[in-house]
All heavy atoms as an XYZ file, in Angstrom:
914
protein
N      12.474    -14.705      3.546
C      11.363    -13.783      3.658
C      11.813    -12.381      3.260
O      12.927    -11.972      3.559
C      10.830    -13.746      5.094
C       9.633    -12.812      5.259
S       9.102    -12.485      6.940
C       8.452    -14.039      7.429
N      10.948    -11.672      2.584
C      11.228    -10.277      2.189
C      11.129     -9.386      3.421
O      10.217     -9.552      4.224
C      10.234     -9.819      1.111
C      10.400    -10.671     -0.152
C      10.431     -8.335      0.794
C       9.332    -10.396     -1.204
N      12.044     -8.436      3.537
C      11.996     -7.474      4.633
C      11.566     -6.128      4.059
O      12.233     -5.559      3.209
C      13.368     -7.355      5.305
C      13.322     -6.508      6.553
O      12.433     -5.693      6.739
N      14.274     -6.707      7.428
N      10.425     -5.635      4.549
C       9.858     -4.373      4.056
C      10.253     -3.180      4.914
O       9.859     -2.058      4.623
C       8.326     -4.480      4.007
C       7.829     -5.484      2.995
C       7.564     -6.796      3.363
C       7.644     -5.116      1.673
C       7.113     -7.712      2.421
C       7.200     -6.036      0.730
C       6.930     -7.326      1.125
O       6.489     -8.226      0.188
N      11.032     -3.398      5.960
C      11.363     -2.334      6.888
C      12.143     -1.204      6.208
O      13.091     -1.444      5.468
C      12.163     -2.863      8.064
C      12.233     -1.875      9.214
O      11.208     -1.355      9.611
N      13.420     -1.622      9.701
N      11.686      0.023      6.457
C      12.312      1.249      5.930
C      12.296      1.341      4.412
O      13.134      2.012      3.822
C      13.743      1.403      6.463
C      13.773      1.743      7.939
O      12.843      2.416      8.423
O      14.731      1.324      8.617
N      11.351      0.681      3.767
C      11.204      0.788      2.317
C      10.132      1.826      1.999
O       9.135      1.967      2.712
C      10.793     -0.552      1.695
C      11.746     -1.680      2.051
C      12.523     -2.107      0.847
C      13.356     -3.333      1.178
N      14.723     -3.171      0.838
N      10.364      2.572      0.920
C       9.411      3.577      0.460
C       8.874      3.148     -0.883
O       9.624      2.712     -1.761
C      10.111      4.960      0.324
O      10.626      5.331      1.625
C       9.167      6.024     -0.156
N       7.562      3.273     -1.049
C       6.881      2.836     -2.269
C       6.067      3.985     -2.848
O       5.612      4.875     -2.112
C       5.937      1.667     -1.986
C       6.648      0.401     -1.611
C       7.011      0.136     -0.309
C       6.945     -0.563     -2.562
C       7.658     -1.032      0.050
C       7.586     -1.750     -2.227
C       7.941     -1.974     -0.916
N       5.858      3.941     -4.170
C       5.011      4.905     -4.849
C       4.079      4.131     -5.781
O       4.463      3.101     -6.343
C       5.837      5.968     -5.611
C       6.636      5.355     -6.749
C       4.954      7.090     -6.114
N       2.892      4.625     -5.952
C       1.917      3.968     -6.840
C       2.280      4.178     -8.302
O       2.631      5.293     -8.701
C       0.523      4.552     -6.569
O      -0.415      3.998     -7.451
N       2.210      3.084     -9.070
C       2.451      3.218    -10.527
C       1.212      2.871    -11.328
O       1.154      3.128    -12.530
C       3.667      2.369    -10.987
C       3.470      0.889    -10.701
C       4.953      2.876    -10.339
C       4.512     -0.002    -11.374
N       0.172      2.287    -10.680
C      -1.083      1.975    -11.362
C      -2.182      1.753    -10.323
O      -1.924      1.242     -9.237
C      -0.932      0.740    -12.217
N      -3.409      2.140    -10.704
C      -4.557      1.933     -9.800
C      -5.829      1.946    -10.627
O      -5.909      2.613    -11.657
C      -4.614      3.014     -8.739
C      -5.431      2.612     -7.510
O      -5.971      1.526     -7.443
N      -5.535      3.501     -6.554
N      -6.821      1.200    -10.178
C      -8.113      1.228    -10.842
C      -8.824      2.549    -10.486
O      -8.481      3.219     -9.516
C      -8.988      0.027    -10.462
O      -8.950     -0.148     -9.045
C      -8.483     -1.238    -11.112
N      -9.789      2.914    -11.292
C     -10.416      4.245    -11.204
C     -11.101      4.501     -9.867
O     -11.187      5.646     -9.423
C     -11.405      4.419    -12.348
C     -11.729      5.879    -12.602
C     -12.422      6.085    -13.922
O     -11.855      5.723    -14.970
O     -13.540      6.618    -13.900
N     -11.594      3.453     -9.207
C     -12.301      3.656     -7.928
C     -11.357      3.808     -6.734
O     -11.798      3.962     -5.613
C     -13.293      2.519     -7.673
C     -12.623      1.161     -7.641
O     -11.641      0.910     -8.330
N     -13.181      0.267     -6.830
N     -10.046      3.801     -6.983
C      -9.076      3.992     -5.905
C      -8.709      5.461     -5.731
O      -8.946      6.281     -6.608
N      -8.152      5.789     -4.589
C      -7.742      7.166     -4.324
C      -6.225      7.358     -4.328
O      -5.758      8.473     -4.337
C      -8.321      7.633     -2.966
C      -9.840      7.729     -2.998
C     -10.437      8.381     -1.771
O      -9.742      8.520     -0.741
O     -11.594      8.777     -1.849
N      -5.485      6.273     -4.328
C      -4.024      6.328     -4.407
C      -3.613      6.721     -5.820
O      -4.212      6.254     -6.786
C      -3.420      4.968     -3.999
C      -1.945      4.896     -4.333
C      -3.649      4.729     -2.510
N      -2.586      7.582     -5.946
C      -2.094      8.007     -7.257
C      -0.570      8.016     -7.240
O       0.060      7.690     -6.236
C      -2.609      9.407     -7.577
O      -1.976     10.371     -6.741
N       0.009      8.450     -8.344
C       1.468      8.540     -8.439
C       2.043      9.590     -7.487
O       3.250      9.648     -7.299
C       1.891      8.861     -9.875
O       1.370     10.118    -10.257
N       1.194     10.383     -6.879
C       1.633     11.370     -5.881
C       1.583     10.840     -4.458
O       1.957     11.535     -3.522
C       0.771     12.625     -5.999
C       0.902     13.324     -7.337
C      -0.009     14.523     -7.418
C       0.132     15.187     -8.778
N      -0.815     16.283     -8.960
N       1.128      9.589     -4.305
C       1.018      8.980     -2.983
C       2.277      8.199     -2.651
O       2.693      7.347     -3.408
C      -0.215      8.041     -2.931
O      -1.371      8.716     -3.423
C      -0.464      7.567     -1.507
N       2.872      8.517     -1.494
C       4.097      7.874     -1.040
C       3.786      7.060      0.215
O       3.121      7.528      1.133
C       5.177      8.932     -0.699
C       5.468      9.832     -1.911
C       6.447      8.268     -0.178
C       6.072      9.117     -3.090
N       4.283      5.817      0.239
C       4.102      4.884      1.352
C       5.445      4.648      2.034
O       6.410      4.327      1.362
C       3.586      3.534      0.856
C       2.241      3.576      0.217
C       2.103      3.962     -1.102
C       1.111      3.186      0.923
C       0.863      3.979     -1.716
C      -0.134      3.213      0.315
C      -0.263      3.613     -1.011
N       5.500      4.784      3.354
C       6.707      4.515      4.124
C       6.421      3.284      5.013
O       5.670      3.387      5.986
C       7.096      5.714      4.981
C       7.588      6.867      4.134
O       8.481      6.622      3.284
O       7.095      7.995      4.309
N       7.036      2.151      4.650
C       6.786      0.883      5.321
C       7.750      0.658      6.493
O       8.913      1.019      6.422
C       6.956     -0.273      4.343
C       5.757     -0.541      3.472
C       5.112      0.473      2.792
C       5.263     -1.828      3.336
C       4.017      0.216      1.984
C       4.172     -2.100      2.530
C       3.544     -1.076      1.862
O       2.472     -1.343      1.076
N       7.227      0.002      7.531
C       8.008     -0.476      8.679
C       7.616     -1.935      8.902
O       6.482     -2.315      8.651
C       7.703      0.336      9.941
C       8.031      1.810      9.851
C       9.504      2.032      9.823
C       9.823      3.518      9.758
N      11.191      3.780      9.363
N       8.587     -2.721      9.380
C       8.300     -4.114      9.673
C       8.994     -4.505     10.953
O      10.177     -4.221     11.130
C       8.760     -5.020      8.518
C       8.449     -6.481      8.755
C       8.872     -7.365      7.600
O       9.086     -6.905      6.489
N       9.000     -8.657      7.868
N       8.257     -5.146     11.866
C       8.794     -5.699     13.122
C       8.326     -7.139     13.181
O       7.134     -7.391     13.389
C       8.283     -4.919     14.320
C       8.708     -3.458     14.324
C       8.068     -2.689     15.479
O       8.001     -3.237     16.593
O       7.650     -1.561     15.248
N       9.245     -8.092     12.954
C       8.850     -9.487     12.885
C       7.959     -9.662     11.644
O       8.332     -9.278     10.550
N       6.753    -10.212     11.875
C       5.818    -10.348     10.750
C       4.824     -9.203     10.683
O       3.987     -9.169      9.770
C       5.067    -11.692     10.786
C       4.135    -11.773     12.002
C       6.041    -12.860     10.728
C       3.107    -12.869     11.896
N       4.911     -8.254     11.618
C       3.965     -7.129     11.645
C       4.435     -6.030     10.697
O       5.571     -5.542     10.796
C       3.827     -6.553     13.068
C       3.419     -7.659     14.064
C       2.823     -5.402     13.077
C       2.119     -8.346     13.765
N       3.551     -5.648      9.801
C       3.805     -4.591      8.832
C       2.959     -3.377      9.192
O       1.784     -3.507      9.540
C       3.425     -5.068      7.422
C       3.600     -4.024      6.320
C       5.075     -3.977      5.900
C       2.719     -4.367      5.137
N       3.559     -2.196      9.110
C       2.808     -0.953      9.265
C       3.349      0.053      8.278
O       4.458     -0.087      7.754
C       2.914     -0.419     10.710
O       4.252     -0.082     11.013
N       2.551      1.053      8.004
C       2.999      2.105      7.086
C       2.177      3.360      7.287
O       1.043      3.304      7.788
C       2.864      1.654      5.622
N       2.783      4.467      6.926
C       2.059      5.735      6.815
C       2.122      6.109      5.342
O       3.053      5.729      4.630
C       2.688      6.839      7.675
O       4.060      6.983      7.314
C       2.598      6.503      9.158
N       1.101      6.813      4.871
C       1.086      7.226      3.474
C       0.308      8.510      3.297
O      -0.519      8.875      4.132
C       0.561      6.103      2.570
C      -0.868      5.660      2.816
C      -1.926      6.138      2.044
C      -1.167      4.718      3.787
C      -3.204      5.694      2.248
C      -2.439      4.274      3.992
C      -3.485      4.759      3.211
O      -4.762      4.332      3.416
N       0.623      9.203      2.221
C      -0.082     10.435      1.917
C       0.404     10.993      0.582
O       1.407     10.541      0.032
N      -0.356     11.960      0.079
C      -0.034     12.611     -1.193
C      -1.157     12.456     -2.181
O      -1.942     11.510     -2.109
N      -1.287     13.414     -3.083
C      -2.391     13.389     -4.033
C      -3.702     13.634     -3.323
O      -3.825     14.606     -2.559
N      -4.667     12.769     -3.504
C      -5.991     12.915     -2.872
C      -6.018     12.444     -1.418
O      -7.041     12.538     -0.760
C      -7.055     12.126     -3.660
C      -7.370     12.759     -4.995
O      -7.156     13.995     -5.139
O      -7.848     12.045     -5.897
N      -4.880     11.957     -0.923
C      -4.846     11.426      0.447
C      -4.026     12.357      1.329
O      -2.859     12.629      1.075
C      -4.252     10.012      0.464
C      -5.156      9.086     -0.345
C      -4.090      9.505      1.898
C      -4.593      7.717     -0.604
N      -4.675     12.865      2.385
C      -4.002     13.774      3.310
C      -3.086     12.960      4.234
O      -1.913     13.266      4.397
C      -5.014     14.586      4.134
C      -4.305     15.466      5.151
C      -5.889     15.428      3.208
N      -3.645     11.918      4.862
C      -2.860     11.078      5.775
C      -3.506      9.712      5.882
O      -4.708      9.614      6.012
C      -2.789     11.738      7.156
C      -1.851     11.000      8.108
C      -1.683     11.765      9.402
C      -0.681     11.047     10.293
N       0.546     11.722     10.427
N      -2.649      8.688      5.833
C      -3.159      7.330      5.939
C      -2.235      6.436      6.713
O      -1.043      6.715      6.858
N      -2.798      5.329      7.220
C      -2.010      4.312      7.910
C      -2.496      2.931      7.459
O      -3.640      2.769      7.042
C      -2.140      4.397      9.441
O      -3.504      4.220      9.815
C      -1.642      5.735      9.967
N      -1.616      1.972      7.573
C      -1.993      0.593      7.331
C      -1.323     -0.293      8.351
O      -0.260      0.031      8.895
C      -1.701      0.147      5.899
C      -0.261      0.064      5.403
C       0.394     -1.258      5.762
C      -0.251      0.245      3.896
N      -1.958     -1.435      8.636
C      -1.403     -2.410      9.573
C      -1.759     -3.804      9.068
O      -2.857     -4.013      8.596
C      -1.934     -2.174     11.017
C      -1.245     -3.068     12.039
C      -3.444     -2.371     11.099
C       0.095     -2.596     12.461
N      -0.780     -4.708      9.158
C      -1.045     -6.048      8.690
C       0.098     -7.000      8.998
O       0.900     -6.728      9.879
N       0.135     -8.092      8.232
C       1.146     -9.106      8.462
C       1.838     -9.471      7.157
O       1.262     -9.401      6.081
C       0.549    -10.384      9.122
C       0.047    -10.100     10.517
C      -0.551    -10.978      8.255
N       3.111     -9.875      7.313
C       3.892    -10.398      6.203
C       3.828    -11.912      6.308
O       4.193    -12.490      7.342
C       5.361     -9.922      6.277
C       6.164    -10.465      5.117
C       5.441     -8.408      6.327
N       3.386    -12.552      5.249
C       3.298    -14.019      5.240
C       4.647    -14.625      4.865
O       5.531    -13.931      4.389
C       2.183    -14.450      4.300
C       0.847    -13.878      4.741
C      -0.270    -14.140      3.763
O      -0.067    -14.618      2.659
N      -1.479    -13.796      4.174
N       4.800    -15.934      5.068
C       6.067    -16.603      4.795
C       6.549    -16.436      3.360
O       7.754    -16.395      3.105
C       5.959    -18.094      5.122
C       5.925    -18.364      6.592
O       6.378    -17.552      7.384
N       5.363    -19.484      6.980
N       5.625    -16.312      2.400
C       5.992    -16.149      0.995
C       6.230    -14.695      0.604
O       6.449    -14.378     -0.560
C       4.946    -16.771      0.081
C       3.557    -16.178      0.275
O       3.399    -15.209      1.080
O       2.613    -16.644     -0.380
N       6.190    -13.776      1.598
C       6.422    -12.364      1.345
C       5.166    -11.594      0.978
O       5.202    -10.366      0.869
N       4.036    -12.289      0.801
C       2.770    -11.603      0.513
C       2.303    -10.836      1.748
O       2.654    -11.185      2.889
C       1.698    -12.602      0.096
S       2.011    -13.353     -1.526
N       1.548     -9.790      1.518
C       1.068     -8.917      2.594
C      -0.437     -8.978      2.683
O      -1.131     -8.999      1.674
C       1.467     -7.460      2.315
C       2.939     -7.190      2.022
C       3.143     -5.732      1.667
C       3.798     -7.607      3.209
N      -0.935     -8.998      3.907
C      -2.368     -8.912      4.160
C      -2.558     -7.801      5.185
O      -1.990     -7.879      6.270
C      -2.867    -10.250      4.698
O      -4.252    -10.191      4.952
N      -3.321     -6.771      4.821
C      -3.435     -5.636      5.741
C      -4.751     -4.885      5.569
O      -5.479     -5.060      4.600
C      -2.254     -4.681      5.583
C      -2.084     -4.060      4.224
C      -2.772     -2.917      3.878
C      -1.198     -4.600      3.300
C      -2.600     -2.317      2.635
C      -1.016     -4.029      2.062
C      -1.721     -2.887      1.717
N      -5.025     -4.033      6.532
C      -6.142     -3.093      6.509
C      -5.560     -1.689      6.396
O      -4.470     -1.411      6.925
C      -6.969     -3.167      7.793
C      -7.613     -4.514      8.043
C      -8.838     -4.701      7.175
N      -9.424     -6.016      7.336
C     -10.474     -6.288      8.090
N     -11.049     -5.319      8.797
N     -10.953     -7.509      8.158
N      -6.275     -0.817      5.689
C      -5.809      0.552      5.533
C      -6.934      1.538      5.842
O      -8.117      1.208      5.690
C      -5.297      0.796      4.101
C      -6.322      0.525      3.019
C      -7.178      1.537      2.568
C      -6.448     -0.728      2.449
C      -8.117      1.299      1.588
C      -7.391     -0.989      1.462
C      -8.232      0.037      1.043
O      -9.165     -0.217      0.068
N      -6.546      2.716      6.314
C      -7.478      3.814      6.592
C      -6.788      5.119      6.269
O      -5.590      5.253      6.513
C      -7.893      3.832      8.067
C      -8.847      2.725      8.402
O     -10.020      2.782      8.072
N      -8.342      1.701      9.080
N      -7.540      6.048      5.696
C      -6.971      7.362      5.434
C      -8.046      8.424      5.419
O      -9.250      8.138      5.368
C      -6.172      7.383      4.135
C      -6.966      7.126      2.892
N      -6.856      5.975      2.172
C      -7.876      7.899      2.234
C      -7.657      6.031      1.113
N      -8.283      7.187      1.141
N      -7.579      9.673      5.488
C      -8.438     10.846      5.310
C      -8.045     11.464      3.986
O      -6.875     11.716      3.711
C      -8.247     11.852      6.469
C      -9.050     13.120      6.218
C      -8.619     11.227      7.803
N      -9.062     11.680      3.122
C      -8.773     12.266      1.815
C      -8.945     13.797      1.843
O      -9.253     14.381      2.893
C      -9.630     11.614      0.729
C     -11.122     11.814      0.926
O     -11.570     12.774      1.555
N     -11.901     10.912      0.375
N      -8.720     14.417      0.722
C      -8.765     15.894      0.639
C     -10.183     16.442      0.809
O     -10.336     17.639      0.994
C      -8.175     16.371     -0.706
O      -8.858     15.735     -1.784
C      -6.677     16.072     -0.777
N     -11.193     15.573      0.794
C     -12.568     15.999      1.061
C     -12.917     15.776      2.541
O     -14.101     15.833      2.918
C     -13.538     15.236      0.148
C     -13.343     15.580     -1.321
C     -14.234     14.793     -2.265
N     -14.089     13.338     -2.173
C     -13.075     12.610     -2.646
N     -12.080     13.202     -3.267
N     -13.061     11.295     -2.523
N     -11.887     15.473      3.354
C     -12.049     15.209      4.783
C     -12.928     14.010      5.070
O     -13.598     13.957      6.107
C     -12.518     16.450      5.542
C     -11.476     17.521      5.557
O     -10.292     17.239      5.714
N     -11.907     18.760      5.383
N     -12.952     13.030      4.156
C     -13.682     11.793      4.341
C     -12.725     10.741      4.902
O     -11.556     10.689      4.488
C     -14.231     11.271      3.023
C     -15.210     12.232      2.353
C     -15.518     11.805      0.929
O     -14.600     11.386      0.186
O     -16.685     11.930      0.549
N     -13.211      9.937      5.831
C     -12.439      8.798      6.350
C     -12.776      7.607      5.460
O     -13.947      7.247      5.320
C     -12.791      8.490      7.807
C     -12.509      9.721      8.672
C     -12.006      7.279      8.288
C     -13.034      9.608     10.084
N     -11.750      7.031      4.840
C     -11.921      5.862      3.961
C     -11.102      4.711      4.485
O     -10.071      4.923      5.112
C     -11.463      6.196      2.544
C     -12.113      7.381      1.854
C     -13.604      7.199      1.544
N     -13.989      5.934      0.970
C     -13.988      5.645     -0.332
N     -13.586      6.538     -1.211
N     -14.402      4.457     -0.759
N     -11.526      3.494      4.180
C     -10.757      2.352      4.654
C     -11.135      1.060      3.948
O     -12.196      0.963      3.320
N     -10.229      0.096      4.020
C     -10.479     -1.171      3.392
C      -9.420     -2.210      3.727
O      -8.661     -2.047      4.671
N      -9.419     -3.275      2.930
C      -8.445     -4.352      3.117
C      -7.720     -4.593      1.810
O      -8.232     -4.303      0.744
C      -9.155     -5.624      3.594
C     -10.117     -6.199      2.580
C     -10.937     -7.348      3.161
O     -11.092     -7.474      4.369
N     -11.455     -8.178      2.271
N      -6.502     -5.140      1.934
C      -5.664     -5.353      0.763
C      -4.824     -6.617      0.924
O      -4.417     -6.953      2.028
C      -4.740     -4.146      0.573
S      -3.699     -4.198     -0.880
N      -4.587     -7.278     -0.207
C      -3.678     -8.414     -0.271
C      -2.677     -8.106     -1.369
O      -3.053     -7.833     -2.517
C      -4.454     -9.703     -0.590
C      -3.582    -10.930     -0.559
C      -3.268    -11.548      0.662
C      -3.033    -11.454     -1.716
C      -2.456    -12.668      0.703
C      -2.224    -12.590     -1.676
C      -1.943    -13.181     -0.466
O      -1.132    -14.297     -0.418
N      -1.389     -8.120     -1.036
C      -0.338     -7.737     -1.969
C       0.604     -8.904     -2.246
O       1.043     -9.579     -1.319
C       0.497     -6.579     -1.408
O      -0.316     -5.445     -1.180
N       0.918     -9.105     -3.513
C       1.854    -10.146     -3.934
C       3.125     -9.484     -4.453
O       3.057     -8.645     -5.362
C       1.234    -11.015     -5.043
O       0.001    -11.564     -4.553
C       2.178    -12.134     -5.454
N       4.301     -9.827     -3.895
C       5.533     -9.163     -4.316
C       6.131     -9.748     -5.589
O       5.975    -10.929     -5.906
C       6.478     -9.425     -3.138
C       6.010    -10.733     -2.585
C       4.523    -10.761     -2.798
N       6.810     -8.871     -6.298
C       7.628     -9.252     -7.455
C       8.968     -8.560     -7.248
O       9.020     -7.362     -6.953
C       6.986     -8.747     -8.745
C       7.853     -8.874     -9.986
C       7.299     -8.140    -11.189
O       6.198     -7.557    -11.108
O       7.982     -8.150    -12.221
N      10.056     -9.319     -7.346
C      11.393     -8.727     -7.193
C      11.863     -8.311     -8.595
O      11.951     -9.131     -9.496
C      12.407     -9.690     -6.564
C      11.883    -10.185     -5.200
C      13.766     -9.020     -6.403
C      11.599     -9.108     -4.186
N      12.136     -7.030     -8.768
C      12.565     -6.489    -10.057
C      14.030     -6.828    -10.309
O      14.772     -7.131     -9.376
C      12.333     -4.994    -10.088
C      10.872     -4.544     -9.892
C      10.781     -3.048     -9.762
C      10.013     -5.058    -11.045
N      14.481     -6.777    -11.571
C      15.882     -7.101    -11.897
C      16.912     -6.314    -11.074
O      17.987     -6.812    -10.780
C      15.997     -6.787    -13.386
C      14.610     -6.968    -13.896
C      13.702     -6.515    -12.779
N      16.577     -5.074    -10.689
C      17.514     -4.266     -9.916
C      17.388     -4.480     -8.409
O      18.012     -3.783     -7.613
C      17.375     -2.788    -10.258
C      16.016     -2.208     -9.907
O      15.175     -2.929     -9.310
O      15.783     -1.022    -10.215
N      16.550     -5.448     -7.993
C      16.414     -5.791     -6.582
C      15.283     -5.090     -5.850
O      14.945     -5.435     -4.710
N      14.687     -4.081     -6.492
C      13.570     -3.387     -5.854
C      12.329     -4.294     -5.855
O      12.237     -5.266     -6.599
C      13.242     -2.087     -6.576
C      14.317     -1.022     -6.404
C      14.004      0.245     -7.171
N      13.813     -0.033     -8.603
C      12.711      0.305     -9.282
N      11.726      0.948     -8.713
N      12.611      0.009    -10.569
N      11.356     -3.918     -5.005
C      10.137     -4.698     -4.861
C       8.981     -3.987     -5.561
O       8.804     -2.768     -5.414
C       9.781     -4.878     -3.375
C      10.932     -5.524     -2.614
C       8.481     -5.669     -3.212
C      10.796     -5.433     -1.107
N       8.218     -4.749     -6.335
C       6.960     -4.269     -6.912
C       5.847     -5.067     -6.257
O       5.948     -6.310     -6.161
C       6.943     -4.464     -8.415
C       5.645     -4.010     -9.063
C       5.677     -4.252    -10.555
N       6.613     -3.305    -11.177
C       7.207     -3.502    -12.357
N       6.996     -4.625    -13.030
N       8.020     -2.600    -12.832
N       4.805     -4.416     -5.773
C       3.687     -5.099     -5.135
C       2.446     -5.005     -6.010
O       2.022     -3.916     -6.391
C       3.410     -4.483     -3.750
C       4.487     -4.724     -2.708
C       4.230     -3.859     -1.478
C       4.547     -6.184     -2.315
N       1.866     -6.164     -6.309
C       0.629     -6.269     -7.056
C      -0.492     -6.446     -6.039
O      -0.521     -7.450     -5.317
C       0.685     -7.439     -8.034
C       1.825     -7.316     -9.012
N       1.715     -6.593    -10.179
C       3.079     -7.806     -8.969
C       2.867     -6.643    -10.827
N       3.723     -7.378    -10.109
N      -1.399     -5.474     -5.983
C      -2.358     -5.405     -4.894
C      -3.802     -5.639     -5.374
O      -4.198     -5.124     -6.430
C      -2.287     -4.021     -4.207
C      -0.885     -3.702     -3.720
C      -0.784     -2.381     -3.021
O      -1.326     -1.385     -3.537
O      -0.166     -2.344     -1.957
N      -4.544     -6.404     -4.586
C      -5.974     -6.576     -4.758
C      -6.610     -6.015     -3.493
O      -6.308     -6.475     -2.395
C      -6.349     -8.046     -4.940
C      -5.809     -8.641     -6.216
C      -6.195    -10.096     -6.339
C      -5.607    -10.696     -7.594
N      -5.908    -12.115     -7.719
N      -7.471     -5.027     -3.642
C      -8.021     -4.358     -2.479
C      -9.524     -4.214     -2.578
O     -10.117     -4.406     -3.636
C      -7.359     -3.004     -2.248
C      -7.306     -2.117     -3.479
C      -6.296     -2.000     -4.368
C      -8.347     -1.241     -3.940
N      -6.627     -1.109     -5.361
C      -7.872     -0.628     -5.112
C      -9.603     -0.926     -3.466
C      -8.653      0.295     -5.839
C     -10.385     -0.016     -4.181
C      -9.891      0.589     -5.341
N     -10.129     -3.901     -1.416
C     -11.567     -3.709     -1.352
C     -11.894     -2.650     -0.314
O     -11.364     -2.681      0.807
C     -12.242     -5.029     -0.951
C     -13.751     -4.932     -0.851
C     -14.369     -6.278     -0.515
C     -15.876     -6.171     -0.458
N     -16.493     -7.475     -0.208
N     -12.711     -1.695     -0.716
C     -13.200     -0.711      0.243
C     -14.139     -1.418      1.222
O     -14.923     -2.277      0.837
C     -14.000      0.400     -0.457
C     -13.171      1.331     -1.304
C     -13.249      1.471     -2.654
C     -12.212      2.271     -0.865
N     -12.372      2.430     -3.079
C     -11.717      2.943     -2.002
C     -11.695      2.609      0.385
C     -10.730      3.939     -1.928
C     -10.719      3.596      0.449
C     -10.266      4.245     -0.696
N     -14.082     -1.001      2.498
C     -14.954     -1.536      3.526
C     -15.736     -0.432      4.236
O     -16.087     -0.551      5.389
C     -14.136     -2.329      4.562
C     -13.405     -3.575      4.038
C     -12.546     -4.179      5.131
C     -14.402     -4.594      3.498
N     -15.985      0.664      3.502
C     -16.706      1.784      4.119
C     -18.004      2.011      3.396
O     -18.817      1.105      3.278
C     -15.807      3.039      4.193
C     -15.168      3.419      2.862
O     -15.689      3.021      1.794
O     -14.127      4.103      2.874
N     -18.230      3.195      2.851
C     -19.520      3.505      2.223
C     -19.761      2.707      0.951
O     -20.886      2.591      0.489
C     -19.611      5.006      1.955
C     -18.692      5.494      0.865
C     -18.979      6.963      0.522
N     -18.161      7.384     -0.575
C     -17.005      8.008     -0.462
N     -16.529      8.268      0.738
N     -16.317      8.363     -1.510
N     -18.705      2.204      0.346
C     -18.848      1.350     -0.807
C     -18.036      0.086     -0.575
O     -17.118      0.069      0.229
C     -18.404      2.050     -2.087
C     -16.949      2.505     -2.079
C     -16.557      3.188     -3.375
O     -16.207      2.481     -4.329
O     -16.594      4.439     -3.399
N     -18.407     -0.962     -1.282
C     -17.714     -2.233     -1.107
C     -17.081     -2.692     -2.410
O     -16.972     -3.884     -2.666
C     -18.692     -3.295     -0.584
C     -19.294     -3.003      0.793
C     -20.347     -4.038      1.160
C     -18.208     -2.972      1.851
N     -16.668     -1.725     -3.233
C     -16.083     -2.074     -4.527
C     -14.655     -2.567     -4.352
O     -14.001     -2.306     -3.336
C     -16.098     -0.855     -5.476
O     -15.313      0.197     -4.900
C     -17.512     -0.372     -5.759
N     -14.195     -3.291     -5.350
C     -12.835     -3.838     -5.343
C     -12.007     -3.190     -6.412
O     -12.539     -2.599     -7.358
C     -12.899     -5.357     -5.567
C     -13.657     -6.081     -4.480
C     -13.715     -7.579     -4.703
O     -13.045     -8.087     -5.639
O     -14.428     -8.252     -3.948
N     -10.692     -3.323     -6.274
C      -9.791     -2.761     -7.274
C      -8.452     -3.445     -7.252
O      -8.175     -4.307     -6.405
N      -7.611     -3.036     -8.197
C      -6.245     -3.534     -8.262
C      -5.310     -2.346     -8.398
O      -5.655     -1.370     -9.053
C      -6.072     -4.462     -9.458
C      -6.808     -5.758     -9.342
C      -6.567     -6.643    -10.539
C      -7.312     -7.950    -10.414
N      -7.087     -8.832    -11.552
N      -4.147     -2.464     -7.791
C      -3.144     -1.399     -7.899
C      -1.768     -2.025     -7.897
O      -1.596     -3.190     -7.545
C      -3.294     -0.394     -6.772
O      -3.224     -1.005     -5.527
N      -0.790     -1.222     -8.283
C       0.589     -1.648     -8.261
C       1.406     -0.527     -7.646
O       1.267      0.634     -8.046
C       1.102     -1.943     -9.697
O       0.237     -2.871    -10.310
C       2.511     -2.497     -9.661
N       2.233     -0.889     -6.653
C       3.161      0.098     -6.097
C       4.550     -0.473     -6.245
O       4.751     -1.689     -6.334
C       2.832      0.459     -4.632
C       3.027     -0.737     -3.684
C       1.432      1.023     -4.501
C       2.918     -0.344     -2.218
N       5.533      0.438     -6.304
C       6.900      0.024     -6.580
C       7.844      0.735     -5.628
O       7.671      1.926     -5.331
C       7.221      0.393     -8.017
C       8.435     -0.286     -8.586
C       8.497     -0.100    -10.096
O       7.870     -0.876    -10.802
O       9.180      0.858    -10.515
N       8.849     -0.010     -5.156
C       9.835      0.580     -4.266
C      10.598      1.701     -4.964
O      10.981      1.580     -6.126
C      10.819     -0.505     -3.814
C      11.831     -0.055     -2.796
C      12.776     -1.147     -2.375
O      12.559     -2.331     -2.724
O      13.784     -0.830     -1.700
N      10.799      2.793     -4.239
C      11.530      3.950     -4.751
C      13.020      3.671     -4.610
O      13.478      3.207     -3.582
C      11.150      5.219     -3.956
C      11.980      6.415     -4.384
C       9.661      5.503     -4.095
N      13.737      3.952     -5.677
C      15.221      3.777     -5.646
C      15.825      4.760     -4.640
O      15.451      5.927     -4.623
C      15.833      4.067     -7.026
C      15.955      2.881     -7.881
C      16.776      3.232     -9.128
C      16.965      1.997     -9.971
N      17.693      2.292    -11.190
N      16.722      4.265     -3.845
C      17.433      5.147     -2.897
C      18.622      5.779     -3.594
O      19.292      5.144     -4.411
C      17.913      4.314     -1.700
C      16.767      3.632     -1.012
C      16.799      3.882      0.434
N      15.650      3.222      1.049
C      15.011      3.723      2.061
N      15.396      4.863      2.559
N      13.992      3.098      2.571
N      18.875      7.012     -3.256
C      19.991      7.752     -3.898
C      21.342      7.244     -3.409
O      21.503      6.667     -2.392
C      19.862      9.225     -3.593
């Protein structure tokens, strides 16, 4: 099983209806199969997510954040991991807003190299 604890991710791609950008940083924590994270940057002031890590390393979670317009946004996401040649994790995400709109999107986030 992939361990996401203490990993930092940054967005490298997102569909236009998403608010995450290359300025958004995610700090993941994992306890057993429980995944949590805080995130922010770009159009997102502060966000959190909570979910589970499945046996195959895929993630299923809900997310909520406050954007720079002081709107509360939230949705659900399913992420499929890819292990890069250098050992870092890339997550391919399929998400859906569950607030004022119910649109879907795709994004990709990638683990930040540690110095």
